[in-house]
Structure formats: C-alpha cells, structure tokens
N, C-alpha and C positions, 0 to 999 in steps of 0.2 A: 892883380888884374892881368898884368902883361904875361905872367907865368901861366895863367889859365888859358890865355889866348894861344900861347905857343903849344900848350898840351892839345888844344882843339885842332890847331893846324896840323900837328903831328899825327893826330887821330884821323883826320880826314885823308891825309897822305896815306897812312897805313890802311885805311878802309879801301881807298881806290886801288892800291896795289894789291890788296888781298882779293878784291872782287875781280881784278883782272886775272890774277893767278888762278882763281877757281873757275872763271868763265872762259878762259882762252882755250881753244877758239870757239866763239859761240856759233859760227857757222864755218864749216870746214869746206873750203872751196876746191881742194884738191884730192879728196877721197870720197868715193860714194858710200853711202850708208844705207843699211836695210830700211825699209819703209817704216817699221815701228820705231826705229831710231829717230826718224824725221819728226815725229811727235815730240820727242825729248828735245831735239835741236830747237824746235819752235818755242818750246816752253823756256829753254835756256835764253833764246833771244828776247823773249818778252821780259823775263826776270832781269837780264842785263840792262835792257833799256830802263826799266824802273829804278835799278841801282844807280846807273849813271846819271839819271835825272835827279835822284835824291842827292847825289854828290854835289851836282850843280846847285841844288837849292841850298845845301849846307854852305857852299862857298859864297853864295850871294849874301848870306847872313854874316859870314866871317870876313869876307873881303869886299865890303861895299864900295870902297874907294880905290880898289886896285885897277890896274890897266888890263886890258884884254890879252895883251902879250904876256904878262905875268901869269894869268890864269891858264892860258894855253900852255905855257912852259911848265907850270906846276902839274897840270893834268897829264902832259906828255911824259915828264920825268917819272911820275908815279905810275903811269901805265907801262912804261918800259922797265921799271923795277919789278912790277908784277910779273911781266912776261919773263923777265930774267929769272925770277924766282920759280916760275913754272918750269922753265927749261932745266934749271938745275935740280928741281924736284924729280923730274922724269929723265934725267941725264942717263944715257946709255939704253934707254928703252926704245923700241921700234916706234911707239907713238910720236916721238919727237921728229922722226923723219918725214911724217905726213902731216903733222900739226904745225911745225915750224917751217912754213914755206913762205915765200915772199908774199903771194896774194893774201894768205891768212894773216900775216903779221900786219900788213898794210890796212887791210880792212878792219882789223880789230883796233889798231891805233886810231884810224880815223873816226870810226864810230865812238869809241870811248872818248877821245878828246873833243870832238865836235859836239856830241850830245851834252857832256858835262859843261863845256864852255858856253854853248849856245843857251842852255838853261841859265847859266850865271848871267849872261848878257841880257836875256829877256827879263829876268827878275830885277836885275839892276836898273834897266830902263823903265821898268814899270814903277819901281819905287822912286826913281828920279822924277817921273811925271806927277807923282802925288805930292 
C-alpha cells in the first residue's frame, strides 16, 4: 500500500512537471503575437487551468492530512522542474530569449502553484466540514 502511494505521488509530480513543460508560457507577456495566435493562447490558458485544477483535486485525495506549506512546496518544486525541462528542451533556440523572461516565469509559477494549491485547500476544507 505504501509503495502504491509513493508511485501515485511520483505520478502527480511528473504530471505537474510535464504539464508545466508543455504549457509554459501559457501567456507570453513580453512578445506580441499575431491575432490568430491569440485564439491558441486563450485555448492554452483554459486547458492549463483545467490541468492545474485537476492536479489540485488529485493532491486533495492523496494528501488529505498534509499542511498547506507542504503542498505549496510540492507544487513549486514540480513547476520549477517542468520549467527547467522546457528550458533545456529549447536550449539554444531563440524562443528561450522571449519565453524565459522574469514576468513570464513569475506569472506561470504563481498561476500553477496558486491554482493547484487553492484547489487542494478548497477540497480539503470541504471534506473536513463533512
């Protein structure tokens, strides 16, 4: 049973890192895009929100008794691993110069960590009240 829980924890971590790697930056604050790309950007934002919400739901089931600080750190580390993977994946490409800017990095980390953690907190509180 303990081994299965470790596998699930690893799976959630890998999913969060993978989602971050694929979706970064879901909103590029430093580069203008053509209008038809804006539609794709908004689609990516909606899909990202759904994924991060789902991660928070999974964490609520897997970590019902954990502290908020643990969940925030877990989400932060997985998000940074995902962004680091994206950086290495595109290392040497021009896109790294306009994707990996301070505003894009901060926005993505804040949205990913806050959305996942708030979902976990909301579901944890709703199960505590029942």
